[in-house]
C-alpha positions in Angstrom: 0.0 0.0 0.0 2.8 2.5 0.9 4.5 1.8 -2.4 1.3 2.1 -4.4 0.4 5.4 -2.6 3.9 6.7 -3.3 3.6 5.9 -7.0 0.3 7.8 -7.3 1.6 10.9 -5.4 4.8 10.9 -7.6 3.1 10.5 -11.0 -0.3 12.1 -10.3 0.0 14.7 -7.5 -3.2 16.2 -8.7 -5.2 13.0 -8.2 -8.6 13.4 -6.5 -8.6 9.7 -5.5 -6.8 6.4 -6.1 -7.5 2.8 -5.3 -5.4 -0.4 -5.1 -7.4 -3.4 -6.2 -6.9 -6.9 -7.8 -5.2 -10.0 -6.4 -3.0 -8.1 -3.9 -6.0 -6.8 -2.1 -8.0 -10.1 -2.5 -5.1 -12.0 -1.0 -4.6 -14.5 -3.8 -1.6 -12.8 -5.5 1.1 -15.0 -7.0 4.8 -14.2 -7.7 3.8 -12.8 -11.1 1.0 -10.6 -9.8 1.0 -6.9 -10.4 -0.3 -3.8 -8.6 -3.7 -2.8 -10.1 -4.0 0.9 -9.3 -6.9 3.1 -10.5 -6.4 6.9 -10.4 -9.2 9.5 -10.5 -8.3 12.9 -12.2 -10.5 15.8 -13.4 -9.2 15.6 -16.9 -6.1 14.9 -19.1 -4.0 12.8 -19.1 -7.1 10.7 -18.2 -8.4 8.5 -19.5 -5.5 6.2 -20.2 -4.0 2.9 -19.3 -0.3 2.5 -18.5 2.0 -0.4 -17.6 5.3 0.1 -15.8 7.6 -1.2 -13.1 8.0 0.6 -9.8 9.9 -0.5 -6.7 10.4 -4.0 -8.0 6.7 -4.4 -8.8 4.9 -4.6 -12.2 2.1 -2.0 -12.1 -1.1 -1.6 -14.2 -2.4 2.0 -14.0 -5.9 2.8 -14.9 -6.2 6.6 -15.0 -9.8 7.9 -15.3 -12.1 10.8 -14.9 -15.5 10.1 -13.3 -17.0 10.1 -16.8 -14.6 7.5 -18.2 -15.0 5.4 -15.0 -18.7 5.3 -15.6 -18.2 4.6 -19.4 -16.1 1.5 -18.7 -18.3 0.3 -15.9 -21.3 0.5 -18.2 -19.4 -1.5 -20.8 -18.6 -4.1 -18.1 -22.3 -4.2 -17.2 -23.2 -5.1 -20.8 -20.7 -7.9 -21.0 -21.5 -9.0 -17.4 -17.8 -8.9 -16.3 -17.4 -6.3 -13.6 -13.7 -5.5 -14.0 -13.8 -1.8 -13.5 -16.4 -2.0 -10.7 -14.2 -4.5 -8.8 -11.0 -2.5 -9.2 -12.7 0.4 -7.5 -15.3 -1.2 -5.3 -13.2 -4.1 -4.0 -10.2 -2.0 -3.2 -8.1 -0.2 -0.6 -8.3 3.6 -0.9 -4.9 5.0 -1.4 -5.7 8.7 -1.9 -8.9 10.6 -1.2 -8.7 14.4 -1.3 -12.4 15.2 -1.7 -14.4 12.2 -0.5 -14.8 10.8 -4.0 -12.5 7.9 -3.1 -14.8 6.5 -0.5 -18.0 7.5 -2.3 -17.1 5.8 -5.6 -15.7 2.8 -3.8 -19.1 2.2 -2.1 -21.1 3.0 -5.3 -19.2 0.4 -7.3 -19.1 -2.1 -4.5 -22.9 -1.9 -4.4 -23.1 -2.5 -8.2 -21.0 -5.6 -7.9 -23.2 -6.9 -5.0 -26.3 -6.2 -7.1 -25.1 -8.5 -9.9 -25.7 -8.2 -13.7 -29.0 -7.7 -15.4 -30.8 -11.0 -16.4 -30.2 -12.6 -19.7 -32.7 -11.7 -22.4 -34.4 -14.5 -24.3 -32.2 -13.9 -27.3 -29.0 -13.9 -25.2 -30.0 -17.1 -23.6 -31.0 -18.8 -26.8 -27.7 -17.7 -28.4 -25.7 -19.2 -25.6 -27.7 -22.5 -25.8 -27.2 -22.6 -29.5 -23.5 -21.9 -29.3 -22.9 -24.6 -26.7 -25.0 -27.1 -28.7 -22.9 -26.4 -31.8 -19.7 -26.9 -29.8 -21.0 -30.2 -28.4 -21.8 -31.4 -31.9 -18.3 -30.5 -33.1 -16.8 -32.1 -30.0 -18.6 -35.4 -30.7 -17.0 -35.7 -34.1 -13.6 -34.3 -33.3 -10.3 -36.1 -32.6 -7.0 -35.2 -31.0 -5.9 -31.6 -31.3 -9.3 -30.4 -32.7 -11.1 -32.0 -29.8 -8.7 -30.3 -27.4 -9.2 -26.9 -29.0 -13.0 -27.3 -28.8 -12.7 -28.4 -25.1 -10.9 -25.2 -24.2 -13.8 -23.1 -25.6 -16.7 -25.4 -24.5 -16.0 -25.3 -20.8 -15.9 -21.5 -20.9 -19.1 -21.1 -22.7 -20.8 -23.6 -20.4 -19.4 -21.7 -17.4 -20.8 -18.4 -18.8 -24.2 -19.9 -19.1 -24.0 -21.3 -15.6 -23.1 -17.9 -14.2 -25.1 -15.4 -16.2 -28.2 -17.6 -16.4 -28.3 -17.6 -12.6 -27.7 -13.9 -12.3 -24.0 -14.1 -11.4 -21.1 -12.2 -12.9 -18.9 -13.8 -15.5 -15.2 -13.4 -16.4 -12.4 -14.5 -18.7 -9.5 -16.9 -18.1 -8.6 -17.2 -14.4 -11.3 -14.6 -13.6 -14.0 -17.0 -15.1 -12.7 -19.9 -12.9 -12.8 -17.6 -9.9 -16.4 -16.7 -10.6 -17.4 -20.4 -10.9 -15.7 -21.2 -7.6 -17.6 -18.3 -6.0 -20.8 -19.7 -7.5 -20.0 -23.2 -6.1 -19.5 -21.7 -2.6 -22.9 -19.8 -2.8 -24.8 -22.8 -4.2 -23.1 -25.8 -2.7 -22.1 -27.2 -6.1 -18.8 -28.4 -7.6 -18.9 -27.1 -11.2 -15.3 -25.7 -11.0 -14.1 -29.3 -10.3 -16.3 -31.1 -12.8 -15.8 -28.7 -15.6 -12.0 -28.8 -15.3 -12.1 -32.6 -14.9 -13.9 -32.6 -18.2 -11.1 -30.6 -19.7 -8.4 -32.8 -18.3 -9.7 -36.2 -19.3 -10.2 -37.4 -22.9 -13.5 -39.2 -22.3 -17.0 -37.7 -22.6 -17.4 -36.5 -19.0 -17.4 -32.9 -20.1 -20.4 -33.6 -22.3 -22.3 -34.8 -19.2 -21.4 -31.7 -17.2 -22.3 -29.3 -20.0 -25.6 -31.1 -20.7 -26.5 -30.8 -17.0 -25.9 -27.1 -17.1 -27.9 -26.8 -20.3 -30.8 -28.7 -18.8 -31.6 -25.9 -16.4 -32.3 -23.7 -19.4 -34.2 -26.0 -21.7 -31.4 -28.2 -22.9 -29.6 -28.2 -26.3 -31.0 -25.8 -28.9 -30.6 -26.1 -32.7 -33.9 -26.7 -34.5 -36.0 -23.6 -34.3 -33.2 -21.3 -33.3 -33.7 -17.9 -34.9 -32.0 -14.6 -34.3 -32.7 -11.3 -36.1 -29.9 -9.0 -37.1 -30.2 -5.4 -36.0 -28.5 -3.4 -38.8 
């Protein structure tokens, strides 16, 4: 925290607020983790993103105005991945010259807690169709092709599991972290069974994915229709 605060004061002495978020604050940092620091300014050079090394740490700087913070938080809402909201909401306040640090932290934390908006019928159908198509390709694939499909299939199934139930989604390790949080909340073991399906070359992944699909009407191909808005 001291190092992160020193960096902010050195590079952005005019900062209204700054927050340290990410794995260091969550307590699950690894030896490759960086410092995720969000800085609030009234104007230029915000908005911008900057990567650097400082005091022996890799640092990701997210420099924003209130308007750009809101813009990216709204984009996160649309994709149901609360990256910006977590960086500010689930954070330690480093700098707060006018009360905006604490205020925005609480606002974004409340948005994270509220969860994403429900899937629309079209969004749900598209997810079901996409997963159904992957399952069909998986059944006919061999070796490297099967492995490539597997890496995509578990992620699409995880997104349906999460967003269908009103939970946030993610990408990469963030997606797995969200599935584990879902398991804790619901007493399930999808993080284990999905990854077991990835690890083993049999059809256990198909069973897990079909189980997730079943809660939303099962596989979808015949009758699927989606209009283009152009």
